[in-house]
PLY file of the C-alpha trace (Angstrom):
ply
format ascii 1.0
element vertex 286
property float x
property float y
property float z
element edge 285
property int vertex1
property int vertex2
end_header
0.00 0.00 0.00
1.50 3.29 -1.12
0.90 6.03 1.47
2.86 8.75 -0.35
1.89 12.41 -0.12
-0.74 13.66 -2.54
-1.61 17.12 -3.80
-5.03 18.68 -3.29
-5.91 18.27 -6.99
-5.35 14.52 -6.77
-7.15 13.92 -3.47
-10.50 12.82 -4.92
-8.89 10.34 -7.30
-6.56 9.14 -4.55
-9.41 8.38 -2.15
-11.44 6.55 -4.78
-8.57 4.11 -5.26
-8.04 3.43 -1.56
-9.58 0.92 0.80
-10.91 2.30 4.07
-11.30 0.11 7.12
-13.24 0.64 10.35
-12.40 -1.04 13.62
-15.72 -0.62 15.39
-19.16 -0.14 13.86
-20.95 2.09 16.38
-22.77 5.37 15.77
-19.69 7.35 14.71
-18.54 4.66 12.29
-22.05 4.39 10.87
-22.21 8.17 10.37
-18.88 8.22 8.53
-19.77 5.22 6.37
-23.13 6.80 5.52
-21.34 10.03 4.55
-18.75 8.22 2.43
-21.49 6.26 0.67
-23.88 9.14 0.04
-21.04 11.49 -0.94
-19.60 8.87 -3.31
-16.19 9.46 -1.75
-15.19 5.81 -2.15
-17.05 2.82 -3.60
-18.82 0.85 -0.89
-17.00 -2.37 -1.80
-13.76 -0.64 -0.75
-15.05 -0.08 2.79
-14.21 -2.76 5.37
-15.37 -3.07 8.98
-15.08 -5.26 12.04
-17.02 -5.20 15.28
-17.31 -7.27 18.44
-20.97 -8.09 17.73
-22.14 -9.02 14.21
-25.51 -7.24 14.23
-24.23 -3.75 13.38
-21.93 -5.14 10.70
-24.77 -6.97 8.99
-26.87 -3.81 9.09
-24.07 -1.83 7.39
-23.56 -4.56 4.81
-27.27 -4.69 3.98
-27.64 -0.91 3.85
-24.45 0.14 2.07
-22.82 -3.00 0.68
-19.61 -2.76 2.70
-17.19 -5.66 3.25
-17.48 -7.42 6.61
-14.29 -8.62 8.31
-14.11 -11.31 10.97
-11.24 -9.67 12.90
-9.56 -6.32 13.51
-6.36 -7.69 12.04
-8.15 -8.46 8.78
-9.33 -4.84 8.58
-5.75 -3.57 8.99
-4.37 -5.96 6.40
-7.00 -5.08 3.77
-7.11 -1.30 4.28
-4.98 1.63 3.19
-6.68 3.91 5.72
-7.76 2.54 9.10
-10.32 4.39 11.23
-10.38 3.49 14.92
-14.03 3.91 15.87
-14.22 1.94 19.12
-15.05 3.40 22.53
-12.12 5.15 24.25
-11.92 2.56 27.02
-11.69 -0.22 24.41
-9.27 1.34 21.94
-5.92 0.33 23.42
-7.23 -3.16 24.15
-8.28 -3.44 20.51
-5.03 -2.28 18.89
-2.42 -3.71 21.26
-2.63 -7.32 19.96
-2.48 -6.19 16.31
-0.08 -3.23 16.54
2.54 -5.04 14.46
0.03 -5.59 11.66
0.01 -1.89 10.78
2.41 -1.01 7.99
5.01 1.74 8.06
3.36 4.94 6.84
-0.16 3.51 6.98
-2.74 6.21 7.71
-4.66 5.71 10.96
-7.44 7.98 12.24
-8.67 7.76 15.83
-12.18 8.95 16.68
-11.75 8.14 20.39
-12.02 11.05 22.80
-9.48 11.09 25.62
-6.78 9.04 23.85
-4.07 11.63 23.26
-1.65 11.66 20.35
1.29 10.70 22.57
-0.47 7.50 23.61
-1.44 6.69 20.03
2.12 7.29 18.83
3.53 5.01 21.52
1.25 2.19 20.41
1.44 2.78 16.65
4.81 4.51 16.09
5.12 3.37 12.48
1.89 4.97 11.26
0.72 8.40 10.10
-1.72 9.37 12.84
-4.72 11.67 12.94
-6.87 12.38 16.00
-10.37 13.42 15.06
-13.33 14.66 17.13
-16.70 14.88 15.36
-19.85 16.12 17.09
-23.24 14.44 16.84
-24.71 16.70 14.10
-22.25 14.86 11.84
-24.98 12.20 11.73
-26.95 14.54 9.43
-23.97 16.02 7.60
-24.01 19.24 9.66
-21.25 18.45 12.11
-18.10 20.28 13.07
-15.08 17.97 12.92
-11.78 18.93 14.53
-8.58 17.03 13.80
-4.90 16.95 14.71
-2.04 15.28 12.82
1.18 13.86 14.23
3.18 15.33 11.34
3.16 18.31 8.99
1.88 17.00 5.68
-0.27 19.15 3.33
-1.23 16.07 1.33
-2.46 14.25 4.40
-4.30 17.37 5.53
-6.08 17.67 2.18
-6.99 14.00 2.23
-8.45 14.16 5.75
-10.56 17.20 4.91
-11.81 15.67 1.68
-12.58 12.38 3.38
-14.64 13.92 6.19
-16.20 16.95 4.50
-19.26 14.77 3.87
-19.96 15.06 7.61
-19.80 18.86 7.87
-17.16 21.54 8.52
-13.65 20.13 8.99
-11.12 22.21 10.94
-7.46 21.42 11.59
-6.20 22.10 15.10
-2.69 23.42 15.74
-2.13 21.47 18.94
-3.80 19.01 21.28
-4.90 21.62 23.81
-6.97 23.29 21.11
-8.41 19.94 20.05
-9.49 19.25 23.63
-11.07 22.72 23.91
-12.80 22.12 20.58
-14.24 18.87 21.89
-15.81 20.59 24.91
-17.11 23.56 22.91
-18.48 21.59 19.97
-19.12 18.03 21.08
-20.15 18.62 24.70
-21.51 21.99 23.60
-24.18 20.26 21.55
-25.50 18.76 24.78
-25.42 22.18 26.45
-27.54 23.61 23.65
-30.10 20.83 24.06
-30.25 21.73 27.77
-31.09 25.34 26.86
-33.67 24.13 24.37
-35.38 22.16 27.13
-35.63 25.34 29.25
-37.15 27.21 26.30
-39.71 24.48 25.70
-40.68 24.23 29.39
-41.38 27.96 29.57
-43.46 27.96 26.39
-45.50 24.97 27.59
-46.17 26.76 30.87
-47.94 29.41 28.78
-50.42 27.00 27.24
-48.66 25.57 24.20
-48.81 21.87 23.37
-45.42 20.08 23.66
-45.18 19.45 19.90
-45.86 23.08 19.03
-43.53 24.30 21.79
-40.77 22.03 20.45
-41.25 23.36 16.92
-41.03 26.96 18.15
-37.78 26.23 20.00
-36.18 24.36 17.09
-37.06 27.04 14.57
-35.87 29.81 16.91
-32.45 28.20 17.42
-32.17 27.14 13.78
-33.22 30.56 12.49
-30.75 32.37 14.74
-27.93 30.06 13.62
-28.75 30.49 9.94
-29.01 34.26 10.35
-25.58 34.30 11.98
-24.09 32.06 9.27
-25.36 34.40 6.54
-24.33 37.65 8.19
-20.84 37.73 6.68
-18.33 39.09 9.15
-20.93 40.39 11.59
-20.33 39.46 15.22
-22.88 37.81 17.52
-22.97 41.04 19.50
-23.92 43.05 16.41
-26.66 40.58 15.56
-27.98 40.80 19.11
-28.09 44.59 18.92
-30.43 44.33 15.92
-32.90 42.40 18.08
-32.58 44.29 21.36
-33.66 47.92 21.30
-32.81 50.08 24.30
-35.26 49.61 27.20
-37.24 47.16 25.07
-38.59 43.66 25.78
-35.46 41.80 24.68
-33.15 44.20 26.53
-35.06 43.57 29.76
-34.49 39.84 29.45
-30.82 40.26 28.54
-30.27 42.55 31.53
-31.71 39.85 33.77
-29.48 37.17 32.22
-26.43 39.33 32.88
-27.50 40.08 36.46
-27.89 36.34 37.05
-24.38 35.80 35.62
-25.47 33.31 32.96
-22.09 33.76 31.26
-20.30 32.73 34.46
-22.50 29.64 34.81
-21.78 28.63 31.21
-18.04 29.15 31.62
-18.05 26.97 34.73
-19.92 24.28 32.77
-17.29 24.34 30.01
-14.47 24.15 32.55
-16.13 21.26 34.41
-16.36 19.34 31.15
-12.72 20.13 30.36
-11.65 18.90 33.80
-13.60 15.67 33.38
-12.03 15.15 29.97
-8.57 15.54 31.51
-9.43 13.02 34.24
-10.62 10.50 31.67
-7.52 11.02 29.54
-5.28 10.28 32.52
-7.19 7.08 33.15
-6.82 5.93 29.55
-3.03 6.13 29.31
0 1
1 2
2 3
3 4
4 5
5 6
6 7
7 8
8 9
9 10
10 11
11 12
12 13
13 14
14 15
15 16
16 17
17 18
18 19
19 20
20 21
21 22
22 23
23 24
24 25
25 26
26 27
27 28
28 29
29 30
30 31
31 32
32 33
33 34
34 35
35 36
36 37
37 38
38 39
39 40
40 41
41 42
42 43
43 44
44 45
45 46
46 47
47 48
48 49
49 50
50 51
51 52
52 53
53 54
54 55
55 56
56 57
57 58
58 59
59 60
60 61
61 62
62 63
63 64
64 65
65 66
66 67
67 68
68 69
69 70
70 71
71 72
72 73
73 74
74 75
75 76
76 77
77 78
78 79
79 80
80 81
81 82
82 83
83 84
84 85
85 86
86 87
87 88
88 89
89 90
90 91
91 92
92 93
93 94
94 95
95 96
96 97
97 98
98 99
99 100
100 101
101 102
102 103
103 104
104 105
105 106
106 107
107 108
108 109
109 110
110 111
111 112
112 113
113 114
114 115
115 116
116 117
117 118
118 119
119 120
120 121
121 122
122 123
123 124
124 125
125 126
126 127
127 128
128 129
129 130
130 131
131 132
132 133
133 134
134 135
135 136
136 137
137 138
138 139
139 140
140 141
141 142
142 143
143 144
144 145
145 146
146 147
147 148
148 149
149 150
150 151
151 152
152 153
153 154
154 155
155 156
156 157
157 158
158 159
159 160
160 161
161 162
162 163
163 164
164 165
165 166
166 167
167 168
168 169
169 170
170 171
171 172
172 173
173 174
174 175
175 176
176 177
177 178
178 179
179 180
180 181
181 182
182 183
183 184
184 185
185 186
186 187
187 188
188 189
189 190
190 191
191 192
192 193
193 194
194 195
195 196
196 197
197 198
198 199
199 200
200 201
201 202
202 203
203 204
204 205
205 206
206 207
207 208
208 209
209 210
210 211
211 212
212 213
213 214
214 215
215 216
216 217
217 218
218 219
219 220
220 221
221 222
222 223
223 224
224 225
225 226
226 227
227 228
228 229
229 230
230 231
231 232
232 233
233 234
234 235
235 236
236 237
237 238
238 239
239 240
240 241
241 242
242 243
243 244
244 245
245 246
246 247
247 248
248 249
249 250
250 251
251 252
252 253
253 254
254 255
255 256
256 257
257 258
258 259
259 260
260 261
261 262
262 263
263 264
264 265
265 266
266 267
267 268
268 269
269 270
270 271
271 272
272 273
273 274
274 275
275 276
276 277
277 278
278 279
279 280
280 281
281 282
282 283
283 284
284 285
């Protein structure tokens, strides 16, 4: 398997000729495979996967026509690009027995949160490594995917972005600290947003709306605000807010209350708590 550098103009052709293997067939692997299939990034018969239980593999085979492997080692041997899509607590257990099966220069992408690049490099020193953190909206092609490479390689960078652009916006991180912050802000942050949406819905229901209608109002409010922000060019969130909140108006009254209650402080503490828990988990997964 030739893992030589490729230019951006050759990335699409390069990917279509390569075999991509998945160790693990959970939700993240399913989302990536779905994106690769629907985006016609690689032919489905060039996608291989293994999993501890056969049910998910059979589902992927029936739905997308991928190749099912009976072992993790078989995935490594048949694939040019290997994607580690097992749970963080299972990753090292999965790769340790087969670490010698990986070829020098073989491209390996880890989707496991908490397993830092240093640990990956110690276990797979001969490979070209990428750490990647997608968030759950990747399931519908609207995710934000952060990644970090263990080497400077424009060809590898272009290939990673082309491979995962089917899942949403792909952003390269300069160092691991930024990748960890990205994970809290984007991956955990999705959960924080759902928490806020629940508060919105509860308040609307308290004022006589049916749950389904209340849910629709919340979804469209959050979605509309996000789309407005995305189409505002270089306008800041603060500028957009000023268009909504006139002085001494209804919105301004609510915003003043949010600031008096130190909502920003509460959110910052939530982010920091998540970051601390992530660090604790990372230490336990060495």
